[in-house]
DOVO-532109 format. One record per residue (C-alpha): residue in one letter; z, y, x negated. Coordinates in pm, 1 decimal, always signed. Layout:
<rs>
<r 'A',<Z,Y,X>>
...
</rs>
This chain:
<rs>
<r 'X',<-426.9,-2466.7,+3328.5>>
<r 'X',<-535.4,-2243.4,+3147.3>>
<r 'X',<-275.0,-2045.7,+2955.2>>
<r 'X',<-292.3,-1623.2,+3072.0>>
<r 'X',<-382.5,-1410.5,+2720.4>>
<r 'X',<-187.2,-1127.7,+2627.5>>
<r 'X',<-361.3,-790.5,+2648.9>>
<r 'X',<-420.1,-698.2,+2277.7>>
<r 'X',<-194.4,-406.2,+2068.5>>
<r 'X',<-346.8,-63.1,+2128.3>>
<r 'X',<-372.1,-106.5,+1727.2>>
<r 'X',<-682.4,-372.7,+1792.7>>
<r 'X',<-838.3,-176.8,+2135.1>>
<r 'X',<-1194.3,-190.3,+2084.1>>
<r 'X',<-1279.3,+222.2,+2133.6>>
<r 'X',<-1487.3,+265.3,+1822.8>>
<r 'X',<-1429.0,+600.0,+1855.5>>
<r 'X',<-1030.8,+573.4,+1781.1>>
<r 'X',<-1132.1,+316.0,+1493.4>>
<r 'X',<-1378.9,+563.3,+1350.6>>
<r 'X',<-1139.7,+844.2,+1339.3>>
<r 'X',<-860.3,+645.1,+1190.1>>
<r 'X',<-1108.9,+524.2,+907.3>>
<r 'X',<-1201.3,+893.9,+848.4>>
<r 'X',<-840.7,+1009.0,+842.7>>
<r 'X',<-771.6,+696.7,+588.7>>
<r 'X',<-1043.1,+815.2,+425.9>>
<r 'X',<-921.1,+1183.5,+353.9>>
<r 'X',<-587.0,+1072.8,+285.0>>
<r 'X',<-668.2,+792.0,+11.8>>
<r 'X',<-919.1,+1037.2,-133.8>>
<r 'X',<-635.5,+1298.2,-113.3>>
<r 'X',<-367.2,+1102.2,-314.6>>
<r 'X',<-620.2,+985.0,-575.9>>
<r 'X',<-743.9,+1351.7,-619.5>>
<r 'X',<-380.3,+1460.4,-644.0>>
<r 'X',<-313.7,+1158.8,-927.5>>
<r 'X',<-574.3,+1304.4,-1144.8>>
<r 'X',<-495.7,+1619.8,-1076.7>>
<r 'X',<-107.6,+1570.9,-1171.8>>
<r 'X',<-199.3,+1389.4,-1494.7>>
<r 'X',<-477.1,+1588.9,-1579.1>>
<r 'X',<-291.8,+1932.3,-1586.9>>
<r 'X',<+8.6,+1785.7,-1778.3>>
<r 'X',<+153.3,+2018.3,-1530.7>>
<r 'X',<+503.3,+1757.6,-1536.6>>
<r 'X',<+673.0,+1580.7,-1808.9>>
<r 'X',<+623.8,+1244.1,-1906.1>>
<r 'X',<+867.9,+1112.2,-1710.6>>
<r 'X',<+869.6,+1318.0,-1361.9>>
<r 'X',<+497.6,+1239.1,-1382.3>>
<r 'X',<+573.6,+846.0,-1390.3>>
<r 'X',<+781.4,+915.0,-1102.4>>
<r 'X',<+556.5,+1133.2,-908.6>>
<r 'X',<+243.8,+878.7,-989.7>>
<r 'X',<+488.9,+597.9,-837.0>>
<r 'X',<+533.0,+757.7,-535.5>>
<r 'X',<+193.6,+838.2,-494.1>>
<r 'X',<+85.7,+500.3,-569.2>>
<r 'X',<+341.6,+419.5,-310.7>>
<r 'X',<+176.9,+632.5,-24.6>>
<r 'X',<-178.0,+520.6,-142.6>>
<r 'X',<-15.5,+165.8,-44.8>>
<r 'X',<+95.8,+256.6,+303.5>>
<r 'X',<-201.8,+425.3,+368.4>>
<r 'X',<-452.8,+125.5,+264.8>>
<r 'X',<-213.3,-70.9,+488.2>>
<r 'X',<-161.3,+145.0,+774.0>>
<r 'X',<-576.0,+247.8,+836.8>>
<r 'X',<-820.7,-12.1,+663.6>>
<r 'X',<-601.1,-292.5,+687.8>>
<r 'X',<-446.4,-217.6,+1020.8>>
<r 'X',<-122.3,-379.7,+947.1>>
<r 'X',<+200.0,-168.9,+1136.9>>
<r 'X',<+521.3,-256.4,+1249.8>>
<r 'X',<+428.3,-372.5,+1561.8>>
<r 'X',<+539.1,-718.8,+1715.0>>
<r 'X',<+171.9,-894.1,+1647.0>>
<r 'X',<+157.1,-745.2,+1285.1>>
<r 'X',<+499.7,-910.0,+1144.6>>
<r 'X',<+404.6,-1209.5,+1027.9>>
<r 'X',<+108.8,-1065.2,+869.9>>
<r 'X',<+331.2,-763.3,+723.4>>
<r 'X',<+618.4,-1042.0,+595.3>>
<r 'X',<+291.6,-1227.1,+433.8>>
<r 'X',<+194.2,-967.7,+239.4>>
<r 'X',<+605.3,-840.4,+142.1>>
<r 'X',<+655.7,-1192.9,+50.3>>
<r 'X',<+303.5,-1230.4,-174.7>>
<r 'X',<+438.7,-839.5,-327.3>>
<r 'X',<+778.3,-1006.4,-419.9>>
<r 'X',<+614.3,-1310.4,-600.0>>
<r 'X',<+414.6,-1091.1,-804.8>>
<r 'X',<+679.4,-837.8,-873.3>>
<r 'X',<+885.5,-1167.4,-998.6>>
<r 'X',<+603.5,-1273.7,-1223.2>>
<r 'X',<+494.7,-958.8,-1381.4>>
<r 'X',<+926.7,-839.0,-1432.5>>
<r 'X',<+923.2,-1184.0,-1540.4>>
<r 'X',<+632.2,-1145.9,-1818.6>>
<r 'X',<+723.0,-814.9,-1951.9>>
<r 'X',<+1120.6,-940.5,-1934.5>>
<r 'X',<+1037.3,-1187.6,-2186.9>>
<r 'X',<+729.6,-978.1,-2371.7>>
<r 'X',<+1032.7,-724.4,-2440.4>>
<r 'X',<+1268.7,-1032.0,-2583.6>>
<r 'X',<+1026.9,-1155.4,-2775.2>>
<r 'X',<+944.2,-767.6,-2946.2>>
<r 'X',<+1303.3,-721.5,-3009.6>>
<r 'X',<+1360.7,-1036.6,-3187.3>>
<r 'X',<+1066.9,-965.9,-3391.3>>
</rs>
Protein backbone atom coordinates (compact mmCIF):
# COMPACT_ATOMS: atom_id res chain seq x y z
CA UNK A 1 0.00 0.00 0.00
CA UNK A 2 1.37 3.38 -1.00
CA UNK A 3 1.78 6.03 1.65
CA UNK A 4 -0.27 9.20 1.16
CA UNK A 5 1.87 12.22 0.36
CA UNK A 6 1.56 15.35 2.43
CA UNK A 7 0.38 18.39 0.49
CA UNK A 8 3.07 20.94 -0.32
CA UNK A 9 3.29 23.88 2.05
CA UNK A 10 2.19 27.27 0.79
CA UNK A 11 5.80 28.37 0.32
CA UNK A 12 6.35 25.53 -2.18
CA UNK A 13 3.10 25.87 -4.12
CA UNK A 14 3.52 25.91 -7.87
CA UNK A 15 1.89 29.26 -8.76
CA UNK A 16 4.31 30.89 -11.23
CA UNK A 17 2.88 34.39 -10.80
CA UNK A 18 3.30 34.25 -7.04
CA UNK A 19 6.83 32.93 -7.40
CA UNK A 20 7.73 35.66 -9.90
CA UNK A 21 6.29 38.30 -7.56
CA UNK A 22 8.36 36.89 -4.68
CA UNK A 23 11.53 37.02 -6.79
CA UNK A 24 10.78 40.61 -7.81
CA UNK A 25 10.18 41.65 -4.20
CA UNK A 26 13.38 39.89 -3.10
CA UNK A 27 15.38 41.47 -5.90
CA UNK A 28 14.07 44.93 -5.09
CA UNK A 29 14.81 44.51 -1.37
CA UNK A 30 18.31 43.16 -2.08
CA UNK A 31 19.01 46.06 -4.45
CA UNK A 32 17.68 48.58 -1.92
CA UNK A 33 19.80 47.18 0.91
CA UNK A 34 22.90 47.12 -1.29
CA UNK A 35 22.35 50.72 -2.44
CA UNK A 36 21.82 51.81 1.17
CA UNK A 37 25.11 50.23 2.20
CA UNK A 38 27.01 51.88 -0.66
CA UNK A 39 25.36 55.26 0.00
CA UNK A 40 26.16 55.03 3.70
CA UNK A 41 29.85 54.42 3.04
CA UNK A 42 30.13 56.92 0.17
CA UNK A 43 28.43 59.77 2.05
CA UNK A 44 30.51 59.31 5.22
CA UNK A 45 27.47 60.59 7.10
CA UNK A 46 28.15 58.47 10.20
CA UNK A 47 31.31 57.95 12.21
CA UNK A 48 33.38 54.80 11.81
CA UNK A 49 31.83 52.82 14.66
CA UNK A 50 28.25 53.80 13.85
CA UNK A 51 28.88 53.04 10.17
CA UNK A 52 30.19 49.55 10.97
CA UNK A 53 27.23 48.81 13.23
CA UNK A 54 24.77 50.05 10.59
CA UNK A 55 26.52 48.05 7.85
CA UNK A 56 26.35 44.94 10.04
CA UNK A 57 22.61 45.45 10.45
CA UNK A 58 22.18 45.93 6.70
CA UNK A 59 24.23 42.78 6.05
CA UNK A 60 22.02 40.80 8.43
CA UNK A 61 18.91 42.14 6.72
CA UNK A 62 20.41 41.23 3.32
CA UNK A 63 21.07 37.69 4.57
CA UNK A 64 17.48 37.34 5.79
CA UNK A 65 16.15 38.60 2.44
CA UNK A 66 18.33 36.07 0.59
CA UNK A 67 17.16 33.22 2.83
CA UNK A 68 13.48 34.13 2.56
CA UNK A 69 13.04 35.17 -1.06
CA UNK A 70 15.71 33.25 -2.96
CA UNK A 71 16.48 30.14 -0.89
CA UNK A 72 12.83 29.86 0.25
CA UNK A 73 13.85 29.08 3.81
CA UNK A 74 11.40 30.23 6.44
CA UNK A 75 10.22 29.03 9.82
CA UNK A 76 7.56 26.62 8.54
CA UNK A 77 7.91 23.06 9.75
CA UNK A 78 8.97 21.68 6.36
CA UNK A 79 11.97 24.02 6.22
CA UNK A 80 13.27 23.64 9.77
CA UNK A 81 15.81 20.97 8.81
CA UNK A 82 17.28 23.25 6.15
CA UNK A 83 17.33 26.16 8.59
CA UNK A 84 19.09 24.08 11.24
CA UNK A 85 21.68 22.99 8.68
CA UNK A 86 22.37 26.60 7.69
CA UNK A 87 22.57 27.74 11.33
CA UNK A 88 25.00 24.93 12.16
CA UNK A 89 27.13 25.80 9.12
CA UNK A 90 27.13 29.44 10.24
CA UNK A 91 28.23 28.40 13.72
CA UNK A 92 31.13 26.36 12.35
CA UNK A 93 32.23 29.22 10.09
CA UNK A 94 31.95 31.67 12.99
CA UNK A 95 34.11 29.42 15.17
CA UNK A 96 36.72 29.03 12.44
CA UNK A 97 36.89 32.74 11.61
CA UNK A 98 36.75 33.79 15.27
CA UNK A 99 39.47 31.31 16.22
CA UNK A 100 41.68 32.48 13.38
CA UNK A 101 41.27 36.14 14.33
CA UNK A 102 41.94 35.30 17.97
CA UNK A 103 45.15 33.44 17.11
CA UNK A 104 46.36 36.17 14.76
CA UNK A 105 45.59 38.89 17.32
CA UNK A 106 47.47 36.92 19.98
CA UNK A 107 50.46 36.52 17.65
CA UNK A 108 50.35 40.22 16.80
CA UNK A 109 50.34 41.25 20.47
CA UNK A 110 53.37 39.03 21.18
CA UNK A 111 55.50 40.64 18.48
